[in-house]
N, C-alpha and C positions, 0 to 999 in steps of 0.2 A: 777333441782328438783330431777331427778332420782338419781344423784350421792349423793345428800343429804339423800335420802331415803335409799340408799344402805349403806351409812356411819352409819346411825342410826341403821339399822337392824344388821349390822356386830358388832357394839358396843354392842348391846343387846345380841347377841350370845356369845361374849366374856365374858360377865358378867354371864349370866344364862345358857350357854351351849345349845347344840342342843336339841330340844324338844322331847325326848322320850328315854326310856332306861329300861333295866332289871338289876337286881343284877348280878354283874360279878362273874365268877368262875375262880379259878386259876388252870390251867391245863398245862401239858407239855407232851412231848413224842409224836413223830410222828409215825404213824402206819406202812404203807407199801406203796410202790411205785405203781402208776397206770401202767397198761400194755400198755403204749403209748410212742411214741418217737417224738421229734422235729427234722424234716428233713430240713436242710438248702436248701433254694431255691434261695436266692439272697442276695447280700451284696452291700452296698453303702458307699463310703467315699466321701463326698462332701464339698467343701469350704463353710464355713459359710457365708462369705461376697462375693459379695454384696447382695445375694438374700435371705438368711435365717438366719438373726441375732437372731431371737427369735421365732422359730417355736413352736406352741402350739397344733395344730391339724394336723393329718396325715391321709393318706389313700393309699391303694394299688389298682391299676386299673387292669382290666383283662389282659391287654397286658404286665404286669410286671413293668410298670412305677410307679412312686411314686409322691404323692401330699403332699405339705406342706401348711398350713395356718399360716402365720406369723403375730402376733399381733402388733409388733412394726412397721413393714412395711405396715400393713394393706393390705397385698397382698396374693394371691393364687399363688403358684409356682409349676411348673411341671418339673420333671426330668425323664430321661429315665431309663430303667433297667440297662444301662451301666454307670449311674451317670452323664450323659450329660444333660446340661441345655436345656430345650425345650421352655418354655414361662412363662411369669408372667401375672397375671390378677389383676385388681383392683388398689388399692392405697388409700392414705388418702384423704378424701373429701366427698362431699354430692351428687356428680353426679351419673349417672347410673353406676352401678357396682363398686362404690367406698365405702369405709368403714371409719368410725370414731372410733368406739369402738366395736371390735369383741367380742361377749359375748359367742358364741357357734358356732361350725361348725361340719359338718359331711360329709364324702366322700362316694359316691356310686361307686362300682367297675366298673360300666358301663361308668363312666366319668362325673358324675354330683357332684357338690359341693354345699351344702346348708350352708348359713352363717346367723346367727342372729347378727344384728348390734344394740346394745342397744340404742346408742345415736340417731341414725336415725330412730329407731323403724321400721326397715325394715327387711324382710326376703328376701335374695338374693339367687337365684338358678342359677348357672353357668354351662353351658355345656362346658366342657374342649375341646371336639372334634371340636366344631364349634365356640366357643367364644360367643355364644348367652347367654344373661343375662336377667332374669326376676326378677322383684322386687315386693314384696307384703307387704302391711301393716300387722302388727300383733298386738295382744293385749299385752301391756307391762306387765311385771311381774318380780318376783324374781326367781332366780335359773332356768333360762331358759336352757333346755337341749333338743337337737333334735336328731332324728334318721330317718332311712329310712324304709318304708313299701311299697314295690313295687314302684309305681309312686308317692306315697304320702310322704311328710315330716311330721313326728310326733313331736309335741312340747309338752313337759311337763313343767309346771310352776305353780307358785302360783301368780295369777294376783294381781296388786297393790291394787286396790279398791275391797276389798274382806273381808268384816266384818265376814263372816262365816269361814274364814281361810281354804278354800278349795283348794286342788291341782287339776288343770284341765289338761286334755290330749286332744289335738286337732290335726286334720289332715288338711294339705294343699296340694291340687293337684299341682303336679310339673309344669304342663303346663298352668293351668288356674288360680291358686291361690285360687280356691274355698275352702272355709273353713267350717269345721264341727266339733263341739265338740263331742268327742267320749265317754268321761268318766270323772268323778270327784270323789273325796273322801275327807272326813273331815280329816285334818291333826291334829295329837296330838299337843297340845300347849306346850310351854316351860316347861320342868321339869314334864310333865304329864307322868306318868308311864302307859305303855300299856302292855297287855298280849300277849303271844305268838300267841294266836288264833286270835287276832284282828289286829295286825300290818300288814299293806299293803303298808307303805311308810309314808313319812313326808315331810314337806314344804322344808327342806333343805337337804334331802337325795340325794344320787347319784342314778341315774336310768340307766339301760342298756335297751334301747328300742329295742324290737325284731320285727321280720317281720311277726308275726302271731297274731297281736292284743294282745300282752302281754308285760310285762316288768319284769326285775329283779331289786331288791333293797335289802337293808340290813340296819340293825341298826348301827348307827354311834357311837358305844361305845365298851366296851371290851367284850361284849357277842358275840356269834356266832349265828346269826340268819339271814338267807338269804331267800327271798321270791320271788317266781315266780307267778305273778298275771296275769292270762288270763282273762282280763276284758270283753272280748266279751262273753265268756261262764260262767263268774263268778266262775271260778275255781282257787283255790289258793293252791300252793304246797310250802312246807317249807323244807329248807336244813340246816343241822347242823351235827356236829359229836363231840364226846367227845375227850378229850386229844389233842385238837388243841393248838399250841404254843401261849403263852400270854407274851407280851413284856412289861416289867416294864419301866415306864418313868425314864429318867435319872434325877439327881439332877438339871442339867442345864435346862432341859425341864420343870420341875416342877416350878422352879424359873421364867422362862420366862412366863408360864401361869399365875402365881400369879401376875407378874408385869403387864401383859396385862389387867387382870381383875381390878387391882387397877387404871390403867390409864383410862380404860373404865368407871369405877364408877365415877372418878373425872370429866370426860368429860360430863357425863349425870346427875351428881349430884344425883346419886342413891346409895343405899347401896348394897354392894357386897352380892350375894346370899350366904346363909348358906351352900349350897352344898360344900362338900369337893372337893378339886382339885383331879382329877382322879389319881390313882396310876399306871394305865396301859394305853398303847396306844389302839386306836381302833383296834379291832381284824381283821376286814375285810377291804380291801382297794378298791377292784374293782371286778366286776363280768363279765362273758362272757358266751355265749352259742355257740357251734360249729355246724357243719353241721349234726352231728348225735344226736343233741339235748342234748349232754352232757353239764352240767353246770360246769364251772370253777370258782373257788373262789380264788382270790389273797389275801393272808394273810399278815398281818404286820410281818416284820422280823427285826432283829437287823441291825444296820448300816453297819456291815461288812459281813452280811449273803447274800446268793443268794436269788433271788425271790422264793417264795414257793406258789404253787397252789394246792388246793384240787380239785378233779374231782369227779363228781357224774353223774350217768347215768340218762336217762330221767324219770325213775321211782323214782328217789331221793336216790338211793342206792350209798353209798360211794365206789368209785373205787380205791382210793389211792391218793397219792400226786405226784406232779412233780416239780422238781426244774428248774429254768431258764437254758437254754443251755449256757449262757454266764455270767460271773461275771460282776458286776457293770453295770447292764442293767435295763431297765424299759419297760413295755409294753405300746406302744403308739397307737396301732391300732389292731383290730381283725375283720376278716370277714370270716365266714364259718370256715374252718380248718386252716386258715392262720393267723399267729401272726407276728406283726412287733415289733421288739425290738430296742429301742434306746440304743446304747452302749456308755459308757463313753469313749471319744476319748483320745488317747495318746497325740494328738495335739489339743488344745482347739480351734484352728482356723478352724477345720473341724467338720462336722456332720457325725457320724458313725451309721449305722443301718444295721440290718439283718432281713430278712424275713424267717420264718420257717413254715413248714406245719406239722400238727399233723397226724401221721400215727399209726396204731395199730401194736404191736409187733407180 
């Protein structure tokens, strides 16, 4: 039933788009570089087989070791700082500590891994150091995303049975599984235009869950609008800047979107939305916040370009941009001032990653 619901909602999104947006502006020209540097702290080159054929979630532990959560193997895999295999946990199944369909996962630097298993409707929390596993039921929903806040796992989702179209944020105690709803908000519906002043998230937005009862999110369109919502104090801060790069969709991408919408319309026997196919890619890809409460905004770039990050201080002032320290890389984990980059390997049979620490010049 869940898979059918997911298929329906994804089809709906293909036809009508993600529900919220502003009029886009065309800008270019990058301003200046932020006074920060990426300092290399470790590098891994690990055979992809047999343990990590399809890693989707990652984490760095305080001892310098690395965690992979692999969706195809349904396992949690632990490697040392020296790229030596340590242990695997889990596997495909419905028993204690096993997984069927990993929907979201997050790693705590102290050695805890939280995993949402959509098919089993379970939240699993693993202690890497002891092997102890706790499993708790959770309310099923769309777009499950989890993060850590001290000893609590924070879950953001839109519950399935939700006629009011509300996004809910809940906390689960790591040791007991005690559950409390912390916050909820009304999500904009499909193609509903929202103002700068009212946007605090949407049903299918990406969220960066922070450790002080707040989150970062952004509009999934060609505008530049990032929000830091401190839901405990009901304070909202907004981040943007002029002249951020805007990447035009290629003819192949436009054709692909058009074909997807036509197939989706045929499957659901609906009429394609009159909205025009977008001319530009989404401007923002991901957000982070470091130990100094600087907000990092990963921007969309061209296929041959380096990663580009905008950096703001905690007051919301733009500090400048930073490029990724390696070509052909992507950010797969961040905690405090540490960033983990996955590097496109020269040999596809290996996983290549580098950990960097942000330092001030």
